[in-house]
C-alpha positions as CSV (number, residue, x, y, z in Angstrom):
1,X,0.0,0.0,0.1
2,X,2.9,2.3,0.5
3,X,4.9,1.8,-2.8
4,X,1.3,2.2,-4.3
5,X,0.8,5.7,-2.9
6,X,4.2,6.7,-3.4
7,X,4.6,5.4,-7.1
8,X,1.1,6.1,-8.2
9,X,0.8,9.8,-6.6
10,X,4.5,10.8,-7.8
11,X,5.0,11.7,-4.1
12,X,8.6,11.7,-4.4
13,X,8.2,14.8,-6.5
14,X,6.3,16.7,-4.1
15,X,8.4,16.9,-1.1
16,X,11.5,15.6,0.7
17,X,9.5,14.3,3.6
18,X,7.6,11.7,1.6
19,X,10.8,10.4,0.5
20,X,12.4,10.2,4.0
21,X,8.6,8.5,5.0
22,X,9.3,6.0,2.0
23,X,12.8,4.9,3.0
24,X,11.7,4.4,6.7
25,X,9.0,2.1,6.0
26,X,11.2,0.1,3.9
27,X,13.7,-0.3,6.7
28,X,10.9,-1.0,8.9
29,X,9.5,-3.7,7.1
30,X,12.7,-5.8,6.9
31,X,13.4,-5.1,10.4
32,X,9.9,-6.3,11.3
33,X,10.3,-9.6,9.5
34,X,13.4,-10.3,11.4
35,X,11.7,-9.5,14.5
36,X,9.0,-11.8,13.8
37,X,11.3,-14.8,14.3
38,X,11.7,-14.0,17.7
39,X,8.1,-12.4,18.8
40,X,5.6,-13.3,16.2
41,X,2.7,-12.0,18.0
42,X,4.4,-8.6,18.6
43,X,5.4,-8.2,15.2
44,X,1.9,-9.3,13.8
45,X,0.5,-6.4,16.2
46,X,2.9,-3.9,14.6
47,X,2.1,-4.9,11.5
48,X,-1.5,-4.4,11.7
49,X,-0.9,-0.9,13.4
50,X,1.2,0.1,10.4
51,X,-1.2,-1.3,8.1
52,X,-4.2,0.8,9.9
53,X,-2.0,3.7,10.0
54,X,-1.0,3.7,6.1
55,X,-4.7,3.0,5.3
56,X,-6.0,6.0,7.2
57,X,-3.1,8.1,6.1
58,X,-3.7,7.1,2.5
59,X,-7.3,7.8,2.6
60,X,-6.8,11.4,3.9
61,X,-3.9,11.9,1.4
62,X,-5.8,10.9,-1.2
63,X,-9.0,12.9,-0.1
64,X,-6.7,16.0,0.2
65,X,-5.0,15.8,-3.2
66,X,-8.4,15.0,-4.9
67,X,-9.8,18.4,-3.3
68,X,-6.7,20.2,-4.6
69,X,-7.6,18.7,-8.1
70,X,-4.7,16.6,-8.6
71,X,-5.9,14.1,-11.6
72,X,-4.3,10.9,-10.2
73,X,-6.1,11.5,-7.0
74,X,-9.1,12.2,-8.3
75,X,-9.2,8.9,-10.4
76,X,-8.9,7.0,-7.2
77,X,-12.1,8.3,-5.7
78,X,-14.6,6.2,-6.4
79,X,-17.6,8.1,-8.3
80,X,-21.3,7.3,-7.5
81,X,-24.6,8.1,-9.0
82,X,-27.3,8.9,-6.8
């Protein structure tokens, strides 16, 4: 999910903080994988929390960018006919 948001929304062009966040997440996942061999229950909890945080932050990022008129974010917002 983090890779999809970073690549599809071209976040690397927006700000250096997005690159730092992506690199931090890329370092977190292998460390979490290694930690899972020692404490699988805690690693699963951390993975679920990270996934939930990515879901909420991705939703709000897509919503914010769609409201600003960014085309790729607008395409991710489902349209409905009422």
